[in-house]
N, C-alpha and C positions, 0 to 999 in steps of 0.2 A: 504494500500500500504506500502511495506517495504522500508526502507531507505538503501542506499548503506552501511552506517555504520552498520546497523543491519545485513545485509548479510555478511559483512566482519567479524563481531564479531562471527557470527554463523559458518563461514568458519573456524575460529580458533578453535571453539569447536569441529567441525567435525574432523579437523586434529588431535587434542588431543585425541579424541575418537579412531581414527584409529591408532594412535601411541601407545595407550595402549592395544588395542584389536587385532590389525593386520587385516588381510583380513577378511571382513565381508560382509554380505548381506546389500543391501541398506536399507531394512526394519529394520535390527538390528540397523543401524546408526540412522534411524528416531526414533526408540524407545529409543535409548540410549542418544541422544543429547536433552537436555532440551530446545526445541524450536518447534514452529509449523512445521508440516511436509512440508508445502509448502516453508517455509523459509530454511529448511534443503535441500530441492531439489535445491533451488537457490544457496546455499552455496556449494553444491557438484558441480554444474555447474561452479561456480567461480573457485574452486580448479582445476577442470578438464581443464578449459580454460587456467589457469596459468601453467599447466603441473605438478602440485603437486601430483595428484593422477591418478590412472588408474581405468578403469571400464571394466567389461566384462559380457556378458550374459551367464549364466550357467543354463541350463534347464529353469526353470520358474522364476529364480531370477537374479537380477543384483548384482554382487560382486564388491566391491570397496576396494582399498588399496592404501597406500602411495607409490609413485614411489621411487625406489632406484636409487641414482645417479650413 
């Protein structure tokens, strides 16, 4: 079981990855962030819930990017 702290730290890593790489597939984020895939999924959910990122379904992949204010 993951702790809230681990999810929050991974959310920071996800945000940094997206900040560096821009709009990416969710799979690219999972491969690029050094954390278990399930933890990355939770971190993406955290960021989406906080309104920090957007997601969209594009053909067979999910794309994710940082929201612009």
